[in-house]
Rosetta silent file (secondary structure, phi, psi, omega in degrees, C-alpha in Angstrom):
SEQUENCE: MERTRGIAIVGLGRISINEMLPAFAQSKHAKPVALVTGDRAKGLKIAHQYNIPESAVLDYRDYDRLAQMPDVQGVYIGLPNHMHAEYTVRAARAGKHVLCEKPMANSVAECRQMIDACRKAGRKLMIAYRSQYEALDRTLVKMIREKKLGALKEFVSVNSQNMGDPQHWRLKRALAGGGALPDIGLYCINAARFLSGEEPNEVIGSTWSTAGDARFREVEESCQFVLRFPSGFIASCSTSYAAHKSQMFRLNGADAWAEMNPGYAYHGNRLRISRVVDGKEQASDIQAEEQNQFTAELDHFAQCIQQGKDVHTPGEEGLQDQRITEAIYESARTHRPVKLALPGRTRGPEPQET
SCORE:     score description
SCORE:     0.000 S_00000001
   1 L     0.000  -20.307  179.658 -108.649  211.572  269.328 S_00000001
   2 L   -65.674  -16.740  179.070 -110.361  214.923  268.701 S_00000001
   3 L   -88.467   -8.050 -178.862 -107.564  215.622  266.188 S_00000001
   4 L   -81.849  155.962  177.546 -108.281  212.471  264.184 S_00000001
   5 E  -111.090  135.546 -178.036 -110.396  212.432  261.063 S_00000001
   6 E   -81.126  130.595 -177.009 -113.073  209.814  260.518 S_00000001
   7 E  -120.241  133.989  171.988 -112.701  207.720  257.373 S_00000001
   8 E   -94.281  131.566  177.648 -115.258  205.455  255.702 S_00000001
   9 E   -93.574  118.413 -175.920 -113.800  202.364  254.024 S_00000001
  10 E  -106.532  107.174 -176.321 -115.596  201.748  250.733 S_00000001
  11 L   100.088  122.333 -177.726 -115.156  198.171  249.558 S_00000001
  12 L  -112.093   55.560  173.736 -113.980  195.310  251.753 S_00000001
  13 L   -86.120 -167.868 -174.258 -111.628  193.493  249.408 S_00000001
  14 H   -61.095  -42.881 -174.706 -108.145  192.257  250.224 S_00000001
  15 H   -67.615  -34.793  177.748 -106.398  195.624  250.194 S_00000001
  16 H   -69.882  -46.827 -174.700 -108.933  197.136  252.600 S_00000001
  17 H   -74.810  -43.730 -173.368 -109.005  194.185  254.997 S_00000001
  18 H   -85.754  -24.686 -173.061 -105.343  193.139  254.893 S_00000001
  19 H  -122.112  -56.592 -172.193 -103.639  196.520  254.549 S_00000001
  20 H   -70.554  -48.330 -179.183 -105.696  199.670  255.005 S_00000001
  21 H   -61.109  -45.837  176.259 -107.805  198.745  258.048 S_00000001
  22 H   -61.817  -26.320 -178.399 -104.800  197.394  260.036 S_00000001
  23 H   -65.159  -23.697  179.166 -102.898  200.590  259.121 S_00000001
  24 H   -64.249  -25.093 -178.118 -105.252  202.625  261.322 S_00000001
  25 H   -61.391  -29.818 -179.603 -103.691  201.001  264.406 S_00000001
  26 H  -100.910   -0.813 -176.036 -100.517  203.053  263.829 S_00000001
  27 L   -75.316  138.720  176.559 -102.269  206.171  262.555 S_00000001
  28 L   -97.711  -12.307 -169.466 -101.976  209.405  264.535 S_00000001
  29 L  -129.334   -3.476 -176.056 -104.498  211.351  262.509 S_00000001
  30 E  -138.991  153.319  175.882 -107.229  209.014  261.187 S_00000001
  31 E  -144.424  146.891  177.846 -109.700  206.443  262.458 S_00000001
  32 E   -80.765  128.757 -176.783 -112.181  204.132  260.681 S_00000001
  33 E  -126.115   -7.506  179.591 -115.751  205.166  261.455 S_00000001
  34 E  -157.492  156.457  178.199 -117.852  203.542  258.697 S_00000001
  35 E  -131.036  143.258  174.643 -117.834  200.674  256.215 S_00000001
  36 E  -124.347  121.023 -174.522 -119.516  200.336  252.815 S_00000001
  37 L  -154.935  153.559  174.567 -119.962  196.791  251.524 S_00000001
  38 L   -86.923   -3.443 -178.688 -122.347  194.576  249.593 S_00000001
  39 L  -119.016   94.217 -173.918 -121.910  191.816  252.202 S_00000001
  40 H   -63.577  -38.714  179.644 -123.514  192.988  255.463 S_00000001
  41 H   -60.535  -44.047  176.888 -122.472  189.919  257.464 S_00000001
  42 H   -62.796  -43.335 -179.714 -118.849  190.501  256.479 S_00000001
  43 H   -62.231  -42.720 -179.852 -119.222  194.194  257.231 S_00000001
  44 H   -65.243  -39.579  178.790 -120.658  193.593  260.699 S_00000001
  45 H   -61.111  -45.616 -179.657 -117.867  191.165  261.565 S_00000001
  46 H   -70.116  -37.196  178.446 -115.207  193.703  260.604 S_00000001
  47 H   -58.842  -40.703  178.897 -117.108  196.545  262.296 S_00000001
  48 H   -64.095  -36.780  179.928 -116.977  194.647  265.591 S_00000001
  49 H   -66.434  -31.097 -174.220 -113.230  194.187  265.197 S_00000001
  50 L  -111.689   16.211  175.486 -112.673  197.927  264.704 S_00000001
  51 L    57.924   40.309  176.684 -115.280  199.255  267.132 S_00000001
  52 L   -99.904  129.474 -178.314 -117.429  200.685  264.348 S_00000001
  53 L   -63.378  147.753 -179.315 -121.159  200.896  265.187 S_00000001
  54 H   -59.162  -31.946 -179.803 -123.500  198.618  263.255 S_00000001
  55 H   -66.320  -15.965 -179.548 -125.453  201.677  262.112 S_00000001
  56 H   -98.710   12.163  173.105 -122.313  202.830  260.232 S_00000001
  57 E   -98.071  108.142 -173.782 -122.167  199.664  258.092 S_00000001
  58 E  -107.390  149.700  168.823 -123.762  200.714  254.808 S_00000001
  59 L   -84.799  159.807  177.817 -124.768  198.869  251.668 S_00000001
  60 H   -58.015  -30.357  178.540 -123.739  200.373  248.338 S_00000001
  61 H   -66.693  -23.286 -178.384 -127.404  201.328  247.842 S_00000001
  62 H   -99.676   11.037 -172.192 -127.137  203.468  250.976 S_00000001
  63 H   -54.257  -38.882 -176.101 -123.833  205.105  249.982 S_00000001
  64 H   -70.075   -9.747  174.968 -125.323  208.579  249.645 S_00000001
  65 H   -66.916  -13.280  176.559 -126.324  208.459  253.328 S_00000001
  66 H   -55.323  -28.755 -179.743 -122.716  209.429  254.023 S_00000001
  67 H   -60.959  -26.004  179.905 -123.909  213.012  253.554 S_00000001
  68 H   -98.438   15.190 -178.184 -125.835  212.670  256.849 S_00000001
  69 L  -117.041   88.628 -176.277 -122.856  211.199  258.736 S_00000001
  70 L   -64.451  -21.588  177.990 -120.779  214.081  260.176 S_00000001
  71 L   -67.800  -19.999  179.242 -118.306  211.659  261.789 S_00000001
  72 L   -92.639  109.387  176.378 -117.167  210.744  258.274 S_00000001
  73 L   -95.449  -26.451 -178.781 -114.842  213.435  256.930 S_00000001
  74 E  -144.961  164.227  176.081 -113.259  211.332  254.177 S_00000001
  75 E  -125.218  146.328  170.738 -113.647  208.077  252.297 S_00000001
  76 E  -108.163  121.601 -177.271 -111.096  205.494  251.180 S_00000001
  77 E  -101.948  107.935  179.406 -112.155  203.857  247.911 S_00000001
  78 L  -114.469   39.715 -176.818 -110.765  200.342  247.565 S_00000001
  79 L   -92.531  166.756  171.331 -113.149  199.168  244.857 S_00000001
  80 L   -54.742  150.580 -169.796 -112.449  197.616  241.430 S_00000001
  81 H   -52.593  -40.341 -174.666 -111.081  200.213  239.024 S_00000001
  82 H   -68.296  -11.060 -179.280 -114.267  200.723  237.002 S_00000001
  83 H   -98.884   -6.509 -174.971 -116.107  201.886  240.149 S_00000001
  84 H   -60.530  -45.533 -175.685 -113.605  204.556  241.194 S_00000001
  85 H   -63.611  -50.955 -177.515 -115.144  207.399  239.193 S_00000001
  86 H   -58.164  -46.572 -173.458 -118.740  206.842  240.283 S_00000001
  87 H   -79.173  -21.118  171.488 -117.966  206.471  243.976 S_00000001
  88 H   -72.292  -46.916 -179.695 -115.558  209.404  243.993 S_00000001
  89 H   -60.413  -44.241 -178.793 -118.125  211.688  242.363 S_00000001
  90 H   -68.128  -35.156  176.793 -120.847  210.575  244.780 S_00000001
  91 H   -64.606  -43.898  179.001 -118.541  211.044  247.782 S_00000001
  92 H   -61.048  -42.895  178.669 -117.731  214.585  246.668 S_00000001
  93 H   -63.474  -28.958  177.890 -121.443  215.357  246.278 S_00000001
  94 L   -82.303    0.416  177.272 -121.933  214.035  249.817 S_00000001
  95 L    83.701   23.355 -176.858 -119.337  216.544  251.010 S_00000001
  96 L  -110.306  143.489  172.153 -116.555  214.031  251.716 S_00000001
  97 E   -73.132  155.561 -172.302 -112.855  214.163  250.879 S_00000001
  98 E  -127.956  128.223  167.148 -111.605  211.193  248.817 S_00000001
  99 E  -112.357  109.510 -173.156 -108.564  208.906  249.048 S_00000001
 100 E  -111.523  136.119  177.386 -108.842  206.652  245.977 S_00000001
 101 L   -63.885  157.220  173.776 -106.763  203.596  245.174 S_00000001
 102 L   -89.710  156.466   -9.419 -104.616  203.475  242.061 S_00000001
 103 L   -65.405  152.313 -172.290 -105.052  203.230  239.160 S_00000001
 104 L   -57.401  -42.642 -178.195 -107.242  206.298  239.467 S_00000001
 105 L  -164.669 -173.079 -178.231 -109.773  205.155  236.841 S_00000001
 106 L   -97.387   -2.521 -179.756 -110.150  203.337  233.530 S_00000001
 107 L  -158.272  159.057  175.049 -109.908  206.384  231.262 S_00000001
 108 H   -59.896  -40.180 -179.323 -108.666  209.944  231.054 S_00000001
 109 H   -60.440  -41.820  178.650 -112.298  211.088  230.802 S_00000001
 110 H   -66.286  -40.311  177.791 -113.155  209.390  234.111 S_00000001
 111 H   -58.501  -45.416 -179.405 -110.110  210.929  235.803 S_00000001
 112 H   -65.460  -36.833  177.370 -111.196  214.396  234.700 S_00000001
 113 H   -61.105  -42.040  179.626 -114.730  213.723  235.898 S_00000001
 114 H   -65.236  -45.487  179.344 -113.376  212.843  239.356 S_00000001
 115 H   -61.492  -46.264 -177.426 -111.150  215.929  239.519 S_00000001
 116 H   -63.537  -41.224 -178.400 -113.983  218.224  238.403 S_00000001
 117 H   -64.422  -43.066 -179.600 -116.468  216.769  240.911 S_00000001
 118 H   -70.377  -37.221  178.341 -114.110  217.198  243.862 S_00000001
 119 H   -65.256  -44.155 -179.996 -113.088  220.682  242.766 S_00000001
 120 H   -62.194  -36.596 -179.036 -116.733  221.741  242.393 S_00000001
 121 H   -84.565   -6.514 -177.425 -117.543  220.378  245.863 S_00000001
 122 L    68.937   30.758 -178.929 -114.463  221.938  247.434 S_00000001
 123 L  -111.489  153.243  179.433 -113.252  218.493  248.557 S_00000001
 124 L   -82.186  142.944  174.254 -109.754  217.008  248.376 S_00000001
 125 E  -124.804  116.396  179.536 -108.975  214.169  245.982 S_00000001
 126 E  -121.618  136.625  177.262 -105.863  212.120  246.739 S_00000001
 127 E   -99.288  136.541 -169.286 -104.668  209.056  244.818 S_00000001
 128 L   -81.154   67.342  174.411 -103.138  206.299  246.968 S_00000001
 129 L   -85.803   81.941 -172.322  -99.610  206.201  245.550 S_00000001
 130 H   -60.278  -31.882 -178.050  -98.182  204.563  248.665 S_00000001
 131 H   -61.259  -29.915 -179.100  -94.627  204.386  247.269 S_00000001
 132 H   -72.676   -9.814  178.345  -94.406  208.172  247.294 S_00000001
 133 H  -111.606   -0.261 -176.512  -94.895  208.053  251.085 S_00000001
 134 L   -77.136  142.023 -169.431  -92.596  205.059  251.713 S_00000001
 135 H   -60.016  -45.686 -178.133  -89.497  205.764  253.828 S_00000001
 136 H   -69.958  -36.982  175.388  -86.794  204.501  251.444 S_00000001
 137 H   -62.225  -41.437  178.163  -88.393  206.203  248.447 S_00000001
 138 H   -63.627  -39.543  177.504  -88.459  209.458  250.428 S_00000001
 139 H   -62.870  -43.445 -179.370  -84.787  208.927  251.305 S_00000001
 140 H   -66.286  -41.499  177.717  -83.915  208.314  247.658 S_00000001
 141 H   -58.083  -42.692  179.574  -85.818  211.398  246.478 S_00000001
 142 H   -62.728  -43.228  178.803  -83.819  213.503  248.948 S_00000001
 143 H   -61.964  -41.202  179.955  -80.527  212.013  247.692 S_00000001
 144 H   -62.545  -44.636 -178.250  -81.496  212.733  244.078 S_00000001
 145 H   -69.047  -25.115  176.002  -82.330  216.338  244.859 S_00000001
 146 L   -88.104    8.021  175.727  -79.032  216.717  246.671 S_00000001
 147 L    64.322   28.979 -179.824  -77.309  215.464  243.473 S_00000001
 148 L   -69.603  -21.346  178.378  -75.872  212.401  245.249 S_00000001
 149 L  -100.609   -5.886 -171.765  -76.311  210.344  242.047 S_00000001
 150 L    77.756 -166.919  178.483  -75.276  213.102  239.662 S_00000001
 151 L   -63.267  132.743 -179.365  -77.367  213.802  236.575 S_00000001
 152 E   -75.265  135.578 -176.394  -79.990  211.082  236.094 S_00000001
 153 E  -114.622  -46.520 -177.749  -79.541  209.036  232.921 S_00000001
 154 E  -154.433  155.717  179.493  -81.806  206.001  232.957 S_00000001
 155 E  -128.931  125.881  179.965  -84.382  204.062  234.921 S_00000001
 156 E  -123.914  130.502 -174.578  -84.823  200.301  234.426 S_00000001
 157 E  -148.860  147.562  172.545  -87.652  198.447  236.138 S_00000001
 158 E  -131.219  131.031  172.249  -89.566  195.165  236.257 S_00000001
 159 E  -135.763  109.608 -174.679  -92.822  194.638  238.129 S_00000001
 160 E  -140.523  157.881  174.195  -94.369  191.240  237.582 S_00000001
 161 E  -157.768  164.509 -177.623  -96.493  188.622  239.313 S_00000001
 162 E  -106.584  105.566  179.455  -98.217  185.379  238.394 S_00000001
 163 L   -79.248  131.784 -174.862 -102.013  185.708  238.324 S_00000001
 164 L  -100.659  -42.040 -171.192 -103.708  182.392  238.954 S_00000001
 165 L   -88.842  112.635 -179.949 -107.499  182.784  238.798 S_00000001
 166 L   -62.894  -17.574 -178.262 -108.839  183.388  235.250 S_00000001
 167 L   -92.826   -0.004 -178.837 -112.052  184.740  236.823 S_00000001
 168 L   -60.018  140.839 -176.907 -110.329  187.459  238.857 S_00000001
 169 H   -60.444  -26.071 -179.799 -111.837  190.905  238.181 S_00000001
 170 H   -68.997  -10.734  178.243 -108.388  192.237  237.271 S_00000001
 171 H  -102.625   10.429  176.385 -108.501  190.014  234.171 S_00000001
 172 L  -107.848  117.799 -173.718 -111.801  191.538  232.954 S_00000001
 173 H   -58.398  -41.870 -177.388 -111.231  194.539  230.700 S_00000001
 174 H   -63.639  -29.550 -177.440 -114.484  196.298  231.619 S_00000001
 175 H   -89.566  -38.527 -172.010 -113.625  196.118  235.323 S_00000001
 176 H  -102.338  -21.009 -179.097 -109.853  196.679  235.277 S_00000001
 177 L    83.895   -7.614 -177.586 -109.301  198.783  232.147 S_00000001
 178 L   163.776 -171.790 -177.833 -106.407  196.563  231.073 S_00000001
 179 L  -102.809 -119.003 -175.373 -104.080  193.884  232.374 S_00000001
 180 H   -62.914  -33.209 -173.756 -100.640  194.114  233.922 S_00000001
 181 H   -60.436  -57.238 -176.960  -99.970  197.664  232.685 S_00000001
 182 H   -72.643  -18.993 -178.842 -102.553  199.694  234.669 S_00000001
 183 H   -86.466  -66.048 -175.030 -102.257  197.493  237.750 S_00000001
 184 H  -107.037  -25.138  173.829  -98.562  196.818  238.405 S_00000001
 185 H   -65.020  -25.561  178.318  -96.874  198.474  235.426 S_00000001
 186 H   -57.056  -34.467  179.015  -98.260  201.705  236.841 S_00000001
 187 H   -61.074  -39.473  179.517  -95.699  201.527  239.665 S_00000001
 188 H   -65.975  -45.838  179.118  -92.879  201.709  237.115 S_00000001
 189 H   -58.099  -50.269 -174.716  -94.452  204.674  235.334 S_00000001
 190 H   -67.911  -38.072  179.102  -95.046  206.569  238.543 S_00000001
 191 H   -64.495  -42.808  178.918  -91.619  205.823  240.028 S_00000001
 192 H   -59.590  -37.009 -178.076  -89.829  207.046  236.898 S_00000001
 193 H   -74.992  -51.490 -172.796  -91.816  210.279  237.102 S_00000001
 194 H   -76.820  -27.608  176.580  -91.653  211.101  240.798 S_00000001
 195 H   -72.541  -41.591 -178.317  -88.013  210.070  241.270 S_00000001
 196 H   -79.266  -27.001 -174.656  -86.791  212.049  238.257 S_00000001
 197 L    74.860   11.649 -179.437  -89.139  214.976  238.769 S_00000001
 198 L  -115.332  165.739  175.790  -89.674  214.985  234.998 S_00000001
 199 L  -119.518  138.515 -179.728  -92.550  214.109  232.688 S_00000001
 200 L   -71.250  146.716  175.669  -92.179  211.981  229.533 S_00000001
 201 L  -115.097    3.095  175.245  -92.811  213.557  226.151 S_00000001
 202 E  -157.488  141.659  177.125  -92.740  210.316  224.129 S_00000001
 203 E  -130.982  150.362  173.436  -93.649  206.674  224.779 S_00000001
 204 E  -131.658  129.531 -177.181  -93.062  203.417  222.924 S_00000001
 205 E  -141.094  156.083  172.275  -94.980  200.310  223.957 S_00000001
 206 E  -145.747  149.727  178.847  -95.726  196.726  223.057 S_00000001
 207 E  -125.643  161.050 -178.150  -98.016  194.108  224.593 S_00000001
 208 E  -150.115  141.010  171.073  -98.092  190.326  224.524 S_00000001
 209 L  -138.644  133.803  179.285 -100.500  187.547  225.510 S_00000001
 210 L   -70.589  125.445 -179.681  -99.799  183.828  225.219 S_00000001
 211 L   -58.685  133.792  176.191 -102.268  182.215  222.807 S_00000001
 212 L    86.979   -5.885  178.290 -104.695  179.861  224.536 S_00000001
 213 L   -80.409  114.966 -174.569 -104.062  181.138  228.061 S_00000001
 214 H   -60.895  -21.638 -178.726 -107.549  181.543  229.573 S_00000001
 215 H   -70.249  -24.622 -169.352 -106.347  184.338  231.825 S_00000001
 216 H  -118.485   41.054  175.016 -105.633  186.669  228.938 S_00000001
 217 L   -73.539  -29.686 -174.043 -108.711  186.511  226.743 S_00000001
 218 L  -114.549  -28.765 -175.210 -109.549  190.142  227.492 S_00000001
 219 L  -126.433  162.658 -178.930 -106.403  191.844  228.805 S_00000001
 220 L   -71.547  145.670  173.939 -102.696  191.798  228.025 S_00000001
 221 L   -75.683  -46.250 -176.940 -100.401  189.332  229.753 S_00000001
 222 E  -143.338  160.699  177.914  -97.344  191.580  229.592 S_00000001
 223 E  -145.030  134.021  174.078  -96.268  195.000  228.454 S_00000001
 224 E  -117.740  135.351 -176.955  -92.849  196.435  227.679 S_00000001
 225 E  -150.049  155.770  178.473  -92.507  200.183  227.327 S_00000001
 226 E  -124.657  132.515  174.377  -90.026  203.025  227.057 S_00000001
 227 E  -111.511  126.166  177.082  -90.599  206.546  228.359 S_00000001
 228 E  -106.779  137.110 -175.978  -88.455  209.320  226.903 S_00000001
 229 L  -115.405  154.309 -175.356  -88.016  212.586  228.825 S_00000001
 230 L   -56.649  -31.540 -177.634  -87.010  216.064  227.564 S_00000001
 231 L   -75.856  -11.221 -172.530  -83.651  216.009  229.395 S_00000001
 232 L   103.964  -12.328  173.661  -82.592  212.773  227.682 S_00000001
 233 L   -58.942  142.652 -176.640  -83.490  210.667  230.735 S_00000001
 234 E  -139.068  140.505  177.638  -85.090  207.378  229.649 S_00000001
 235 E  -117.781  125.916  178.398  -87.132  204.714  231.439 S_00000001
 236 E  -116.374  118.443 -169.619  -87.226  201.109  230.158 S_00000001
 237 E  -134.352  154.043  177.863  -89.836  198.991  231.907 S_00000001
 238 E  -140.377  138.300  178.803  -91.469  195.573  231.782 S_00000001
 239 E  -140.540  144.746 -175.699  -94.564  194.286  233.541 S_00000001
 240 E  -150.892  147.818  173.403  -96.262  190.890  233.448 S_00000001
 241 L  -101.322    7.348 -175.298  -99.128  188.914  234.951 S_00000001
 242 E  -136.549   30.755  179.187  -97.521  185.577  234.048 S_00000001
 243 E  -129.805  158.266  177.914  -93.992  185.749  235.451 S_00000001
 244 E   -57.603  145.265 -174.885  -92.447  184.994  238.814 S_00000001
 245 E   -55.610  126.728  177.163  -92.827  187.898  241.226 S_00000001
 246 E  -146.720  129.311 -175.204  -90.264  190.637  240.641 S_00000001
 247 E  -138.629   73.237 -173.399  -90.502  194.197  242.009 S_00000001
 248 E  -133.914  156.988  167.700  -87.290  196.061  241.272 S_00000001
 249 E  -147.812  152.556  171.453  -85.859  199.189  239.741 S_00000001
 250 E  -126.578  132.646  178.613  -82.405  200.651  239.139 S_00000001
 251 E  -112.756  113.621 -177.308  -81.832  204.354  238.683 S_00000001
 252 E   -97.757  122.987  174.306  -78.552  205.149  236.939 S_00000001
 253 E  -110.556  173.690 -179.705  -76.958  208.534  237.461 S_00000001
 254 L   -66.688  -28.403 -174.447  -73.707  209.971  236.125 S_00000001
 255 L  -111.016  -14.567 -177.040  -71.981  209.508  239.500 S_00000001
 256 E  -168.096  163.811  170.587  -73.776  206.546  241.118 S_00000001
 257 E  -120.447  153.413  175.861  -76.626  204.127  240.795 S_00000001
 258 E  -123.977  138.396 -179.036  -79.460  203.386  243.193 S_00000001
 259 E  -133.913  134.324  170.708  -81.374  200.128  243.249 S_00000001
 260 E  -117.158  121.536 -178.421  -84.460  199.044  245.149 S_00000001
 261 L  -152.790  102.395   -1.479  -85.085  195.309  245.166 S_00000001
 262 L   -71.318  156.358 -177.956  -87.772  194.792  246.183 S_00000001
 263 L  -123.108  -12.217 -177.382  -88.901  198.274  245.363 S_00000001
 264 L  -124.155   13.462 -174.970  -92.702  198.135  245.155 S_00000001
 265 L   -76.638  158.348  175.998  -93.555  195.733  247.996 S_00000001
 266 L   -65.373  -35.789 -177.163  -95.929  196.513  250.861 S_00000001
 267 L  -142.803  153.685  170.917  -93.158  195.659  253.327 S_00000001
 268 L    79.517   23.367  175.809  -89.430  194.914  253.305 S_00000001
 269 L   -65.282  152.651 -178.582  -88.176  197.127  250.479 S_00000001
 270 L  -133.463  136.138 -179.367  -84.383  197.488  250.233 S_00000001
 271 E  -117.666  131.366 -179.388  -82.292  200.366  248.865 S_00000001
 272 E  -132.048  137.621  179.642  -78.694  199.985  247.679 S_00000001
 273 E  -121.569  141.474  175.929  -76.361  202.662  246.316 S_00000001
 274 E  -134.831  136.339  178.038  -73.100  202.139  244.440 S_00000001
 275 E  -149.755  167.543  176.833  -70.436  204.703  243.472 S_00000001
 276 E   -88.084  125.050  177.640  -66.677  204.834  242.839 S_00000001
 277 E  -126.479  121.118 -178.358  -64.660  205.692  245.965 S_00000001
 278 L    53.168   40.761  175.429  -60.846  205.958  245.698 S_00000001
 279 L    82.061    1.665 -178.348  -60.945  204.267  242.324 S_00000001
 280 E  -124.620  142.813  176.511  -63.017  201.300  243.490 S_00000001
 281 E   -69.041  128.805 -177.400  -66.699  200.541  243.123 S_00000001
 282 E  -131.195  117.699 -179.943  -68.287  200.695  246.562 S_00000001
 283 E  -105.914  145.925  178.832  -71.864  199.588  247.238 S_00000001
 284 E  -147.172  146.480  175.529  -73.758  200.181  250.443 S_00000001
 285 E   -83.203  136.083  178.437  -77.217  199.497  251.816 S_00000001
 286 E  -100.810  128.817 -176.905  -79.184  202.587  252.817 S_00000001
 287 L  -103.415  146.855  171.875  -81.270  202.268  255.951 S_00000001
 288 L  -151.431  143.663 -179.764  -84.459  204.078  256.901 S_00000001
 289 L   -64.006  120.326 -176.115  -86.887  203.324  259.678 S_00000001
 290 L   -71.175  131.629  176.194  -89.638  201.304  258.052 S_00000001
 291 L  -123.685  144.901  176.694  -93.099  202.778  258.386 S_00000001
 292 L   -58.455  120.269 -176.277  -96.344  201.230  257.234 S_00000001
 293 H   -63.690  -35.096 -179.873  -96.885  202.779  253.798 S_00000001
 294 H   -69.912  -37.074  174.826 -100.656  202.686  254.164 S_00000001
 295 H   -64.227  -42.191 -177.783 -100.431  204.486  257.501 S_00000001
 296 H   -61.581  -46.448 -179.330  -98.143  207.100  255.966 S_00000001
 297 H   -71.331  -34.797  178.293 -100.503  207.920  253.101 S_00000001
 298 H   -64.213  -44.801  179.745 -103.533  207.769  255.403 S_00000001
 299 H   -66.631  -37.238  176.732 -101.985  210.204  257.877 S_00000001
 300 H   -61.729  -45.612  178.519 -100.993  212.576  255.068 S_00000001
 301 H   -57.453  -49.277 -178.010 -104.588  212.540  253.793 S_00000001
 302 H   -65.500  -40.148  178.556 -105.979  213.195  257.285 S_00000001
 303 H   -63.024  -40.163  179.206 -103.446  215.950  258.014 S_00000001
 304 H   -65.189  -36.571  175.023 -104.336  217.739  254.786 S_00000001
 305 H   -64.949  -47.425 -179.053 -108.010  217.614  255.781 S_00000001
 306 H   -57.456  -45.597 -169.687 -107.164  218.892  259.277 S_00000001
 307 H   -98.808   -1.373 -179.563 -104.955  221.712  258.071 S_00000001
 308 L    66.356   31.092 -177.824 -106.719  222.617  254.833 S_00000001
 309 L  -100.545  160.985  176.184 -103.572  221.865  252.807 S_00000001
 310 L   -73.732  144.113  178.363 -103.152  220.433  249.318 S_00000001
 311 L   -78.236  157.666 -179.225 -102.370  216.714  249.108 S_00000001
 312 L   -73.603  -38.120 -178.120  -99.070  215.484  247.664 S_00000001
 313 L  -118.641   77.648 -177.122 -100.622  213.047  245.148 S_00000001
 314 E   -78.290 -176.197  179.830 -103.816  214.723  243.891 S_00000001
 315 H   -57.898  -31.938  179.573 -106.084  213.686  241.047 S_00000001
 316 H   -61.726  -29.794  177.269 -103.772  215.390  238.547 S_00000001
 317 H   -68.775  -42.831  176.973 -101.082  212.825  239.424 S_00000001
 318 H   -67.568  -38.780  177.785 -103.429  209.948  238.619 S_00000001
 319 H   -60.030  -43.387 -179.116 -104.632  211.674  235.469 S_00000001
 320 H   -63.774  -42.049  177.019 -101.067  211.990  234.171 S_00000001
 321 H   -64.031  -35.384  177.959 -100.363  208.280  234.695 S_00000001
 322 H   -68.622  -37.886  175.397 -103.607  207.452  232.883 S_00000001
 323 H   -59.878  -43.160 -179.486 -102.580  209.687  229.959 S_00000001
 324 H   -67.561  -42.854  178.549  -99.271  207.807  229.765 S_00000001
 325 H   -57.827  -46.628 -179.266 -100.996  204.410  230.054 S_00000001
 326 H   -65.716  -34.407  177.678 -103.333  205.222  227.170 S_00000001
 327 H   -68.043  -37.451  177.565 -100.392  206.451  225.073 S_00000001
 328 H   -63.496  -44.425  177.729  -98.520  203.164  225.704 S_00000001
 329 H   -62.734  -39.776  178.239 -101.562  201.190  224.553 S_00000001
 330 H   -62.828  -41.769  178.067 -101.848  203.412  221.460 S_00000001
 331 H   -63.342  -40.123  179.203  -98.186  202.802  220.656 S_00000001
 332 H   -64.318  -36.378  179.525  -98.690  199.050  221.067 S_00000001
 333 H   -71.982  -40.762 -172.599 -101.656  199.152  218.665 S_00000001
 334 H   -94.934  -12.358 -176.695  -99.996  201.324  216.020 S_00000001
 335 L    60.232   34.939  178.929  -96.406  200.076  216.430 S_00000001
 336 L  -137.001  153.446  172.550  -95.268  203.698  216.494 S_00000001
 337 L   -63.556  150.904  178.261  -93.949  206.098  219.140 S_00000001
 338 E  -122.428  126.865  178.324  -96.586  208.399  220.620 S_00000001
 339 E   -80.303  148.394  177.555  -95.824  211.996  221.562 S_00000001
 340 L  -126.715  134.608  171.339  -97.170  213.457  224.805 S_00000001
 341 L   -73.177  143.506  179.325  -97.783  217.087  225.664 S_00000001
 342 L   -75.869  135.938 -177.608  -96.181  218.040  228.966 S_00000001
 343 L   -82.250  173.056  167.634  -98.727  218.593  231.751 S_00000001
 344 L   -76.480 -161.302 -178.165  -98.903  221.357  234.289 S_00000001
 345 L   -65.388  132.637 -178.538  -98.071  220.626  237.912 S_00000001
 346 L  -112.575  -11.883 -178.579  -99.267  217.184  238.955 S_00000001
 347 L  -120.582  148.568  175.371  -98.040  217.003  242.586 S_00000001
 348 L   -92.144 -166.281 -179.757  -98.762  219.037  245.676 S_00000001
 349 L   -57.804  154.052  178.991  -96.411  219.899  248.575 S_00000001
 350 L   -61.973  144.820  178.398  -94.106  217.204  249.939 S_00000001
 351 L   -64.276  139.882  179.287  -95.644  215.077  252.712 S_00000001
 352 L   -90.748  163.837  177.427  -94.663  216.239  256.185 S_00000001
 353 L   -65.836  138.829  179.505  -93.496  214.050  259.038 S_00000001
 354 L   -90.039    0.000    0.000  -96.406  212.622  261.002 S_00000001
């Protein structure tokens, strides 16, 4: 246990309670040592479950006390999107490394503020792109780099779900920054980028909301967008908050295609490859030992703290997705393609085996 790093969980919403906290049970490098919540009774109940002392259950008003808690080396921020920037900056000032949920923030300006604060404090900033640590995605990336699909030509993806509660914070523009696009459409954007290893230089987007639907008074119901890349690779994607759940993508190469369906789920993703063998189309399922995605990203974060290494998905990765998101919205408003300047490096070294 002396090799583990203590993590404070900031925000006790569904993703923290249902996914991140249970992920510590399989972690080799991290342990939960503090909680930050506006509901102390809820916090104390969870603290007892995870053997966290009552003194380490903080209110948001006491957040800056983390600076006096040496057992806390990093924080996991699972708050609504509009709070990511503030609580990342304050964590950095308190001397803590930050693992922040996606989307990184509600604006490019906020993303840059987060990056600058962590850089100034000498702290790591990692964005929780769990798919980049997921076993089948890692397998597919390796196949792509080994040219098993041939030259990549196109990426087609749908990520949709049916939001029920009109009062959910994700349907409030000030809290979420947008609707389906920054929440679940982001998976399509990020997958097209990290699988191809390329960055788009042009986007085309459109949004839609059904008139009279109380859920979409402030944010878009759906978004369709195209990302064009310098090599000629193209990504065509659709995301919706009012359609039956669908989480799939197909990556078409010159020699084969790869499909994950589901491809963005917390558990149970499936990878299928098809190519021509002896003149006949032959499809096969690709297997990989399933690992908890939240554990995988958590262990990578903790290992980078332990070893003083750069994280695989730093703030620059989140910033780039936010730049693309804002360009898609601009295209939807103007009904014109929007050009994007190519960024510098947005990813750190590949995650190592835990």
